[in-house]
DRENDO-1510 file (C-alpha; in Angstrom, 1 decimal, always signed):
<recs>
REC; n; res; u; v; w
REC; 1; ARG; +2.8; -23.6; -10.2 .
REC; 2; ARG; +6.4; -22.4; -10.0 .
REC; 3; ASP; +7.5; -20.2; -12.9 .
REC; 4; ARG; +11.0; -19.2; -13.9 .
REC; 5; GLY; +12.8; -17.2; -11.3 .
REC; 6; GLY; +11.1; -19.1; -8.4 .
REC; 7; VAL; +7.9; -17.0; -8.5 .
REC; 8; ARG; +5.0; -19.0; -7.3 .
REC; 9; ARG; +1.4; -18.6; -8.4 .
REC; 10; ILE; -1.9; -20.1; -7.4 .
REC; 11; TRP; -4.9; -20.1; -9.8 .
REC; 12; ILE; -8.3; -20.0; -8.2 .
REC; 13; GLY; -10.9; -20.0; -11.0 .
REC; 14; ASP; -10.1; -16.9; -13.1 .
REC; 15; ALA; -8.3; -15.2; -10.2 .
REC; 16; LYS; -4.5; -15.3; -10.0 .
REC; 17; LEU; -2.5; -14.9; -6.8 .
REC; 18; THR; +1.0; -13.7; -7.5 .
REC; 19; PHE; +3.6; -13.9; -4.8 .
REC; 20; SER; +5.5; -10.7; -4.0 .
REC; 21; VAL; +6.7; -8.7; -1.0 .
REC; 22; PRO; +7.7; -5.2; +0.1 .
REC; 23; ARG; +11.4; -4.5; +0.8 .
REC; 24; ILE; +11.1; -4.4; +4.6 .
REC; 25; LEU; +9.6; -7.9; +4.7 .
REC; 26; LEU; +12.9; -9.3; +3.4 .
REC; 27; HIS; +14.3; -8.4; +6.7 .
REC; 28; LEU; +11.3; -9.1; +8.9 .
REC; 29; LEU; +9.9; -12.4; +7.7 .
REC; 30; PRO; +12.8; -14.9; +7.5 .
REC; 31; ALA; +12.5; -15.5; +11.2 .
REC; 32; THR; +9.0; -16.8; +10.8 .
REC; 33; PRO; +8.9; -20.7; +10.9 .
REC; 34; ALA; +8.3; -22.5; +7.7 .
REC; 35; VAL; +8.6; -21.2; +4.2 .
REC; 36; LEU; +6.4; -18.2; +3.6 .
REC; 37; TYR; +4.8; -17.6; +0.2 .
REC; 38; HIS; +4.1; -13.9; -0.1 .
REC; 39; VAL; +0.8; -13.2; -1.8 .
REC; 40; VAL; -0.4; -9.9; -3.1 .
REC; 41; VAL; -3.9; -10.1; -4.5 .
REC; 42; ALA; -4.6; -7.8; -7.4 .
REC; 43; ARG; -7.8; -5.7; -7.9 .
REC; 44; ARG; -9.2; -8.2; -10.4 .
REC; 45; CYS; -8.7; -11.0; -7.9 .
REC; 46; ALA; -10.5; -9.2; -5.1 .
REC; 47; SER; -13.4; -8.2; -7.2 .
REC; 48; SER; -13.6; -11.7; -8.7 .
REC; 49; LEU; -13.7; -13.2; -5.2 .
REC; 50; LEU; -16.5; -10.8; -4.1 .
REC; 51; ARG; -18.7; -11.5; -7.1 .
REC; 52; SER; -18.6; -15.3; -6.5 .
REC; 53; SER; -19.7; -17.3; -3.5 .
REC; 54; PHE; -17.5; -16.4; -0.5 .
REC; 55; SER; -17.9; -19.9; +1.0 .
REC; 56; ARG; -16.9; -21.7; -2.2 .
REC; 57; ARG; -13.9; -19.4; -2.8 .
REC; 58; THR; -12.7; -19.7; +0.8 .
REC; 59; LYS; -12.7; -23.5; +0.7 .
REC; 60; MET; -10.6; -23.3; -2.5 .
REC; 61; VAL; -8.1; -21.0; -0.8 .
REC; 62; ALA; -8.0; -23.2; +2.3 .
REC; 63; SER; -7.4; -26.2; +0.1 .
REC; 64; ALA; -4.4; -24.4; -1.5 .
REC; 65; ALA; -3.2; -23.5; +2.0 .
REC; 66; ARG; -3.2; -27.1; +3.2 .
REC; 67; LYS; -1.1; -28.1; +0.3 .
REC; 68; ASN; +1.4; -25.3; +1.0 .
REC; 69; ALA; +2.4; -25.0; +4.6 .
REC; 70; GLY; +3.0; -21.5; +5.9 .
REC; 71; VAL; +1.2; -19.4; +3.4 .
REC; 72; LEU; +1.2; -15.7; +4.0 .
REC; 73; ALA; -1.5; -13.9; +2.0 .
REC; 74; LEU; -0.9; -10.1; +1.7 .
REC; 75; PHE; -3.6; -7.8; +0.5 .
REC; 76; ASP; -3.4; -4.2; -0.7 .
REC; 77; VAL; -5.9; -1.8; +1.0 .
REC; 78; ASP; -7.0; +0.9; -1.5 .
REC; 79; GLY; -8.6; -0.6; -4.6 .
REC; 80; THR; -8.4; -4.2; -3.3 .
REC; 81; LEU; -9.9; -4.6; +0.1 .
REC; 82; THR; -11.7; -1.3; -0.1 .
REC; 83; ALA; -12.5; +1.4; -2.6 .
REC; 84; PRO; -9.9; +4.2; -2.4 .
REC; 85; ARG; -10.2; +5.8; +1.1 .
REC; 86; LYS; -13.5; +4.0; +1.8 .
REC; 87; GLU; -14.5; +1.7; +4.6 .
REC; 88; VAL; -14.3; -2.1; +4.1 .
REC; 89; THR; -17.6; -3.9; +3.4 .
REC; 90; PRO; -19.0; -6.5; +5.8 .
REC; 91; GLU; -18.7; -9.1; +3.1 .
REC; 92; MET; -15.0; -8.5; +2.6 .
REC; 93; LEU; -14.4; -8.6; +6.4 .
REC; 94; GLU; -16.2; -11.9; +6.6 .
REC; 95; PHE; -14.1; -13.3; +3.7 .
REC; 96; MET; -10.9; -12.1; +5.4 .
REC; 97; LYS; -11.9; -13.6; +8.7 .
REC; 98; ARG; -12.6; -17.0; +7.1 .
REC; 99; LEU; -9.3; -16.9; +5.1 .
REC; 100; ARG; -7.4; -16.2; +8.3 .
REC; 101; GLU; -8.7; -19.4; +9.8 .
REC; 102; ASN; -6.6; -21.3; +7.2 .
REC; 103; VAL; -3.6; -19.1; +6.3 .
REC; 104; THR; -1.6; -16.3; +7.7 .
REC; 105; VAL; -3.1; -13.0; +6.5 .
REC; 106; GLY; -1.5; -9.5; +6.3 .
REC; 107; VAL; -2.5; -6.1; +4.8 .
REC; 108; VAL; -0.2; -3.6; +3.1 .
REC; 109; GLY; -1.1; +0.1; +2.5 .
REC; 110; GLY; +0.6; +3.3; +1.5 .
REC; 111; SER; -1.3; +5.2; +4.2 .
REC; 112; ASP; -0.3; +5.5; +7.8 .
REC; 113; LEU; -1.8; +3.3; +10.4 .
REC; 114; VAL; -4.4; +5.9; +11.4 .
REC; 115; LYS; -5.9; +6.0; +7.9 .
REC; 116; ILE; -5.7; +2.2; +7.4 .
REC; 117; SER; -7.6; +1.9; +10.7 .
REC; 118; GLU; -10.3; +4.2; +9.4 .
REC; 119; GLN; -10.8; +1.9; +6.5 .
REC; 120; LEU; -10.4; -1.6; +8.0 .
REC; 121; GLY; -11.4; -0.9; +11.6 .
REC; 122; LYS; -9.7; +0.3; +14.8 .
REC; 123; SER; -8.7; -3.3; +15.7 .
REC; 124; VAL; -6.9; -3.8; +12.4 .
REC; 125; ILE; -3.5; -4.7; +14.0 .
REC; 126; THR; -5.1; -7.6; +15.9 .
REC; 127; ASP; -7.6; -8.6; +13.1 .
REC; 128; TYR; -4.7; -9.6; +10.9 .
REC; 129; ASP; -1.4; -11.4; +11.5 .
REC; 130; TYR; +0.6; -8.7; +9.8 .
REC; 131; VAL; -0.1; -5.0; +9.1 .
REC; 132; PHE; +2.3; -3.0; +7.0 .
REC; 133; SER; +1.5; +0.7; +6.8 .
REC; 134; GLU; +3.4; +3.4; +4.8 .
REC; 135; ASN; +4.2; +0.9; +2.1 .
REC; 136; GLY; +5.8; -1.5; +4.6 .
REC; 137; LEU; +8.0; +1.0; +6.4 .
REC; 138; VAL; +6.0; +0.5; +9.6 .
REC; 139; ALA; +5.3; -3.1; +10.5 .
REC; 140; HIS; +3.1; -4.8; +13.1 .
REC; 141; LYS; +2.8; -8.5; +13.8 .
REC; 142; ASP; +0.2; -10.0; +16.1 .
REC; 143; GLY; -0.7; -6.4; +17.3 .
REC; 144; LYS; +2.9; -5.4; +18.2 .
REC; 145; LEU; +5.2; -3.0; +16.4 .
REC; 146; ILE; +8.1; -5.1; +15.0 .
REC; 147; GLY; +9.8; -2.6; +12.7 .
REC; 148; THR; +9.8; +1.1; +11.6 .
REC; 149; GLN; +11.8; +3.5; +9.5 .
REC; 150; SER; +12.3; +7.2; +10.1 .
REC; 151; LEU; +12.7; +9.6; +7.3 .
REC; 152; LYS; +13.6; +12.4; +9.7 .
REC; 153; THR; +16.4; +10.3; +11.2 .
REC; 154; TYR; +17.8; +9.3; +7.8 .
REC; 155; LEU; +17.7; +12.7; +6.1 .
REC; 156; GLY; +17.8; +15.2; +9.0 .
REC; 157; ASP; +15.8; +18.3; +9.4 .
REC; 158; ASP; +17.9; +20.5; +7.0 .
REC; 159; GLN; +17.5; +18.2; +4.0 .
REC; 160; LEU; +13.9; +17.6; +4.8 .
REC; 161; LYS; +13.2; +21.3; +4.9 .
REC; 162; GLU; +15.0; +21.8; +1.6 .
REC; 163; PHE; +12.8; +19.2; +0.0 .
REC; 164; ILE; +9.6; +20.4; +1.5 .
REC; 165; ASN; +10.2; +24.1; +0.7 .
REC; 166; PHE; +11.1; +23.3; -3.0 .
REC; 167; THR; +8.0; +21.0; -3.3 .
REC; 168; LEU; +5.6; +23.6; -1.9 .
REC; 169; HIS; +7.0; +26.3; -4.2 .
REC; 170; TYR; +6.6; +23.9; -7.2 .
REC; 171; ILE; +3.0; +23.2; -6.2 .
REC; 172; ALA; +2.3; +27.0; -5.8 .
REC; 173; ASP; +3.4; +27.6; -9.4 .
REC; 174; LEU; +1.3; +24.7; -10.8 .
REC; 175; ASP; -1.5; +25.7; -13.0 .
REC; 176; ILE; -4.2; +23.1; -12.4 .
REC; 177; PRO; -8.0; +23.5; -12.3 .
REC; 178; ILE; -8.3; +23.5; -8.5 .
REC; 179; LYS; -6.2; +23.3; -5.4 .
REC; 180; ARG; -7.4; +22.5; -1.8 .
REC; 181; GLY; -5.2; +21.9; +1.2 .
REC; 182; THR; -2.7; +19.5; +2.8 .
REC; 183; PHE; -0.3; +19.3; -0.1 .
REC; 184; ILE; +2.4; +17.5; +2.0 .
REC; 185; GLU; +1.7; +14.9; +4.6 .
REC; 186; PHE; +4.7; +13.9; +6.7 .
REC; 187; ARG; +4.6; +10.3; +7.9 .
REC; 188; SER; +7.1; +8.2; +9.8 .
REC; 189; GLY; +9.0; +6.7; +6.9 .
REC; 190; MET; +7.8; +8.8; +4.0 .
REC; 191; ILE; +6.3; +12.0; +2.7 .
REC; 192; ASN; +3.1; +12.0; +0.8 .
REC; 193; VAL; +2.8; +14.8; -1.8 .
REC; 194; SER; -0.5; +15.8; -3.4 .
REC; 195; PRO; -0.6; +18.5; -6.1 .
REC; 196; ILE; -4.3; +19.1; -5.6 .
REC; 197; GLY; -4.3; +18.7; -1.8 .
REC; 198; ARG; -5.5; +15.8; +0.3 .
REC; 199; ASN; -8.5; +17.8; +1.6 .
REC; 200; CYS; -10.3; +17.6; -1.8 .
REC; 201; SER; -13.6; +15.8; -2.0 .
REC; 202; GLN; -14.2; +12.4; -3.7 .
REC; 203; GLU; -15.6; +14.1; -6.7 .
REC; 204; GLU; -12.6; +16.4; -7.0 .
REC; 205; ARG; -10.3; +13.3; -6.5 .
REC; 206; ASP; -12.0; +11.6; -9.5 .
REC; 207; ASP; -11.7; +14.8; -11.6 .
REC; 208; PHE; -8.0; +15.2; -10.8 .
REC; 209; GLU; -7.3; +11.6; -11.6 .
REC; 210; LYS; -8.8; +12.1; -15.1 .
REC; 211; TYR; -6.9; +15.4; -15.5 .
REC; 212; ASP; -3.6; +13.8; -14.4 .
REC; 213; LYS; -3.9; +11.0; -16.9 .
REC; 214; VAL; -4.1; +13.5; -19.7 .
REC; 215; HIS; -1.6; +16.2; -18.4 .
REC; 216; ASN; +0.8; +14.0; -16.4 .
REC; 217; VAL; +0.9; +16.3; -13.5 .
REC; 218; ARG; +2.4; +13.8; -11.1 .
REC; 219; PRO; +4.8; +12.1; -13.5 .
REC; 220; LYS; +6.3; +15.5; -14.5 .
REC; 221; MET; +6.5; +16.6; -10.8 .
REC; 222; VAL; +8.2; +13.3; -9.8 .
REC; 223; SER; +10.7; +13.7; -12.7 .
REC; 224; MET; +11.6; +17.2; -11.5 .
REC; 225; LEU; +12.0; +16.1; -7.9 .
REC; 226; ARG; +14.0; +13.1; -8.8 .
REC; 227; GLU; +16.5; +15.2; -10.8 .
REC; 228; LYS; +16.7; +18.0; -8.2 .
REC; 229; PHE; +17.2; +15.7; -5.2 .
REC; 230; ALA; +19.2; +12.9; -6.8 .
REC; 231; HIS; +21.8; +13.4; -4.0 .
REC; 232; LEU; +19.3; +12.3; -1.4 .
REC; 233; ASN; +18.9; +8.8; -2.8 .
REC; 234; LEU; +15.1; +9.1; -2.8 .
REC; 235; THR; +12.5; +6.8; -4.4 .
REC; 236; PHE; +9.1; +8.0; -5.7 .
REC; 237; SER; +5.9; +5.9; -6.0 .
REC; 238; ILE; +2.9; +7.3; -7.8 .
REC; 239; GLY; -0.3; +5.6; -6.5 .
REC; 240; GLY; -3.9; +6.2; -5.8 .
REC; 241; GLN; -5.8; +9.1; -7.4 .
REC; 242; ILE; -4.2; +12.3; -6.2 .
REC; 243; SER; -0.7; +11.8; -4.7 .
REC; 244; PHE; +2.7; +10.1; -4.7 .
REC; 245; ASP; +4.9; +8.8; -1.9 .
REC; 246; VAL; +8.5; +9.8; -1.3 .
REC; 247; SER; +10.9; +7.7; +0.8 .
REC; 248; VAL; +14.5; +6.6; +0.9 .
REC; 249; LEU; +15.7; +4.1; -1.7 .
REC; 250; ASN; +17.7; +1.9; +0.7 .
REC; 251; TYR; +16.9; +2.4; +4.3 .
</recs>
């Protein structure tokens, strides 16, 4: 049904598909023939689909697709298609394969393409019609790169160095239970910041996530960085268990 504001939703049993889209898609997708309905499937939707019969659910999605020409189904990676930083299951791969036979399918992840490939397979950019890595700042269609944003080009090395130096000093002074390594990961269109360090184990990830919910380590850090670097027009996105992403508000 179409709600106020033009947002379109499809109900499949107890699973709700809500149409949304990353900022970069607004520039990339209008050239695609037909009207595209942008679908992001929430964690509850994915888990609901897995618990039920794949064949029955796929037929229902296909039925919805036939009624709505040009459907684009976009799926988040961590926590939806896979557990955080884990490989996709054979059952999910089969479901996505069947779904793609009926609708256009894309995946969106905050990680870079290398990490998404580790989770969804080395052929990920050809397994799906669209692949949007780094929260949509790097875009592939039909296996080909169609768009990318560069944080280095936008900010320049001097401002990047200023941000990175301040962030590392802030982390060095943080009093948290443990720290590991790789506190900053530079990607094409963003910087990923992890107070505990991305080299931590899964058990340490789980422990930090619980600690962060009580002590607000990441929210406090984001608040400080947002105030300190307001002149750089940055945007911050807390996600996953141990880190947050930093990119430019309006590329």
